[in-house]
C-alpha positions, -999 to +999 in steps of 0.1 A: +425-721-224+411-744-201+405-782-208+366-775-207+372-747-234+390-769-259+365-798-257+339-774-264+360-758-295+365-795-304+330-804-299+321-770-323+349-782-352+332-819-350+298-805-354+314-785-381+327-812-405+296-832-397+274-803-411+299-796-443+296-839-447+258-835-445+257-805-467+279-823-493+263-854-493+225-834-498+241-816-524+254-851-541+216-866-537+200-835-553+220-842-585+246-813-579+280-827-597+307-842-582+327-812-587+308-788-568+298-807-543+339-810-535+342-776-540+317-766-517+332-788-496+364-783-500+351-746-490+336-755-460+364-773-445+389-746-454+371-725-430+365-750-408+400-755-404+411-715-407+384-715-375+403-741-360+437-723-364+424-691-355+413-710-320+449-725-320+461-684-321+437-676-299+453-701-273+485-693-280+476-657-270+460-664-239+490-688-232+517-656-236+493-634-220+490-658-191+531-664-190+533-625-197+513-621-163+529-648-141+564-632-149+549-594-139+537-610-105+569-634-097+588-602-105+564-581-086+564-604-054+603-607-059+605-563-056+583-567-030+604-590-007+634-568-013+610-534-002+602-556+028+639-567+033+649-528+032+621-520+058+632-545+081+669-532+078+656-500+082+631-506+110+662-524+128+684-494+122+660-471+138+659-491+167+694-496+173+697-455+166+668-447+191+685-472+216+721-456+212+702-421+216+687-432+246+714-446+260+739-417+258+713-396+272+710-414+297+747-414+306+745-377+303+718-374+324+739-398+352+771-373+342+750-342+349+736-354+377+770-364+390+787-331+383+759-310+399+766-334+433+801-324+428+794-289+425+770-293+455+792-311+476+821-286+468+796-256+476+790-269+507+827-277+516+835-240+509+808-227+530+816-247+559+853-238+551+850-199+551 
């Protein structure tokens, strides 16, 4: 919960306490017996305490949810880093394989060209000797 929210709740709580005190004083001034005034004030204070407890509980829930969200984000980022690393590895392997295939193809083409030249030379030699 933000500091501003906490300040707002604290101000509301303080206002409730002031209202409770004012009501208790008004009941007392209007001639209500002290035990009635005390009981009404006690009930109002209990409600104010419950409201504060509910606020604290909500704050804890928000903090828990935020921690859970932050943990999930960290885990997802870690998974993303792993996937990026694997992707980079696959890309490097694919590039290496492509270069090896290109080198093998070039070697075969050179071998084929050399064999063709040798066959042509042998053919020319045989025609020249016949």
